[in-house]
C-alpha positions in Angstrom: 0.0 0.0 0.0 1.4 3.4 -1.0 1.6 6.4 1.4 -1.4 8.1 -0.1 -3.6 5.0 0.6 -2.1 4.4 4.1 -3.0 8.0 5.1 -6.5 7.7 3.6 -7.0 4.5 5.5 -6.1 6.2 8.8 -8.4 9.2 8.0 -11.3 6.8 7.4 -10.5 4.8 10.5 -10.9 7.8 12.8 -13.8 9.2 10.7 -11.8 12.4 9.9 -13.2 11.8 6.4 -16.9 11.1 5.9 -18.4 10.0 2.5 -22.1 10.5 2.1 -22.9 10.5 -1.7 -26.6 10.0 -1.0 -26.8 12.6 1.8 -24.5 15.4 0.9 -22.9 17.9 3.3 -23.1 21.7 2.8 -19.7 23.4 3.1 -19.2 26.9 4.5 -18.9 28.1 0.8 -22.4 26.9 0.1 -21.1 24.0 -2.1 -22.9 20.7 -1.8 -20.5 17.9 -1.2 -20.6 14.1 -0.8 -17.4 14.4 1.4 -16.4 16.1 4.6 -12.9 16.2 5.8 -11.9 17.3 9.3 -8.2 16.6 9.9 -8.3 18.2 13.4 -9.6 14.8 14.5 -6.0 13.4 13.9 -4.9 15.3 17.0 -7.1 13.3 19.3 -5.5 9.9 18.3 -1.8 9.8 19.5 -0.7 6.9 17.3 -2.2 8.3 14.1 -1.0 11.8 15.1 2.5 10.4 15.3 2.2 8.6 12.0 1.0 11.7 10.2 3.6 13.9 11.9 6.3 11.4 10.8 5.0 11.2 7.2 4.6 14.9 6.9 8.1 15.5 8.2 9.5 13.0 5.8 7.7 14.8 2.9 9.1 18.2 4.0 12.6 16.7 4.5 12.8 14.9 1.1 10.8 17.3 -1.2 11.8 20.7 0.4 15.3 20.2 1.8 16.2 23.9 1.4 13.3 25.1 3.7 14.5 27.0 6.8 11.2 27.9 8.5 7.8 26.1 8.9 4.7 28.2 8.7 1.3 26.8 9.7 -1.9 28.2 8.2 -4.5 29.2 10.8 -6.2 27.4 12.3 -6.1 23.8 11.4 -2.6 23.9 9.8 -1.1 25.3 13.0 -0.8 22.0 15.1 0.5 20.0 12.1 3.0 22.7 11.3 4.2 22.9 14.9 4.5 19.1 15.1 6.6 19.0 12.0 8.8 22.0 13.0 9.4 20.3 16.4 10.4 17.0 14.8 12.7 18.6 12.3 14.0 21.1 14.8 13.1 24.1 12.7 11.7 27.6 13.6 7.9 27.8 13.4 5.5 30.7 12.7 1.8 30.7 11.9 -0.3 32.9 9.7 -3.7 34.3 10.7 -6.5 34.6 8.1 -6.3 38.4 8.7 -4.2 40.8 10.8 -5.1 40.8 14.5 -7.5 43.7 15.3 -5.7 44.6 18.5 -2.2 44.8 20.1 0.5 44.7 17.4 -1.9 43.9 14.6 0.2 40.9 13.5 -0.9 38.5 10.8 2.2 36.4 11.1 2.8 35.2 14.7 6.3 34.3 15.9 9.6 35.6 14.7 10.3 35.5 11.0 13.5 37.0 9.7 13.4 38.5 6.2 14.5 36.4 3.2 14.1 33.1 4.9 13.0 30.0 2.9 9.5 29.1 4.2 7.6 25.9 3.8 3.8 26.3 4.4 1.8 23.6 6.1 -2.0 23.2 5.6 -4.2 20.4 6.9 -6.4 20.4 3.8 -6.3 21.9 0.3 -9.6 22.6 -1.4 -9.8 25.7 -3.6 -6.4 26.8 -2.4 -7.7 30.3 -1.6 -6.8 30.3 2.1 -3.4 28.8 1.4 -2.6 31.5 -1.1 -3.7 34.3 1.2 -1.3 33.0 3.8 1.5 32.8 1.2 0.8 36.4 0.1 1.1 37.5 3.7 4.4 35.7 4.1 5.7 37.2 0.8 4.7 40.6 2.0 7.0 39.9 5.0 9.9 39.2 2.6 9.7 35.4 2.9 10.8 33.1 0.1 8.2 30.5 -0.4 9.7 27.0 -0.9 6.3 25.3 -1.3 3.2 24.0 0.4 2.5 20.7 2.1 -0.9 19.4 3.3 -2.2 16.2 4.9 -5.0 15.9 2.3 -5.9 17.5 -1.0 -9.1 17.3 -3.1 -7.1 17.8 -6.2 -9.4 20.4 -7.7 -8.3 21.9 -11.0 -8.9 25.4 -9.6 -6.3 24.9 -6.9 -3.8 23.2 -9.3 -4.1 26.2 -11.7 -3.8 28.7 -8.9 -0.6 27.2 -7.5 0.9 26.7 -11.0 0.2 30.4 -11.8 1.9 31.5 -8.6 4.8 29.0 -9.1 4.2 27.2 -5.8 5.2 23.5 -5.6 2.6 21.5 -3.7 2.8 18.1 -2.0 0.1 16.3 -0.1 0.2 13.1 2.0 -3.1 11.8 0.5 -5.7 12.8 -2.0 -9.2 12.2 -3.2 -8.4 9.5 -5.7 -6.5 7.5 -3.0 -9.4 8.0 -0.6 -12.0 6.6 -3.0 -9.8 3.6 -3.8 -9.4 2.7 -0.1 -13.1 3.5 0.7 -14.3 1.2 -2.1 -11.9 -1.6 -1.0 -13.2 -1.3 2.6 -16.8 -1.1 1.5 -17.3 2.3 3.0 -18.8 3.1 -0.4 -20.3 1.0 -3.1 -19.2 0.7 -6.7 -22.4 2.4 -7.7 -21.4 5.5 -5.7 -18.2 6.1 -7.7 -19.8 7.9 -10.6 -21.4 10.4 -8.2 -18.2 11.0 -6.3 -16.1 11.4 -9.4 -18.6 13.8 -11.0 -18.6 16.0 -7.9 -14.8 16.4 -8.0 -14.9 17.5 -11.7 -17.3 20.4 -11.0 -17.9 20.8 -7.2 -19.4 24.4 -7.3 -22.2 23.3 -9.6 -22.8 19.8 -8.2 -26.1 19.1 -6.5 -27.8 22.2 -7.8 
C-alpha cells in the first residue's frame, strides 16, 4: 500500500473523512459535497497523530530540503506545522487569516527573519484560496516560499491552476483518488457511488444544484 492509501486508511479509520454521496454535506462556501474532511480529529489519536507527523516531516525533508522555517496556516494547519517543526528542529510561525484587530496587529505570529525560505503547512487543500492568502502575507514579510504541504488534497483543477500560476510547488500526503480507492476496498462506499463521487470532483461548485 502506498503512502497516499495508508494515510487515507487512517483518516477513514478515525472518521476524519466522511463520505455520504446520498446525503451530501453543505460546506461553508455553500457548495454541496458528498465528502467532509476534518483533519483536526487526527490530533485526538496519538498513534495516528505520530504517524501523520512522521510522514509529513519526511515529505518536507525529502521534497523541500532547502526550507529554513515552517509556517502553519490558521487554524487547522497550526498544530500539524508545529509538530513538523518540532520533529525537524526548525523555527515555526503561523499565519492568521487576517491581521489581529488589537495589540501589534500581527498577521504572522512568531519571529520571521526577512528572506528566509519558508515551507507552508496546511491540513487540507480545497480551492487553495486560504493557502494563497497565507502565502501572500508571508511574501509581504519578505519570505521566500519554498512550497506548500498538506495532509489531504481534493485535487481540484482550480487549486492546481492557482498554485501553478503562482509558481508554488505542492505536495500532499493523501488525495481524493486514493481515498476513493481505499473507501471502495473497505466497502465504506459501493461501486455504484463512484460515478457520483467522481462527477462531484470534476465540478464541485455546480454539483447538487
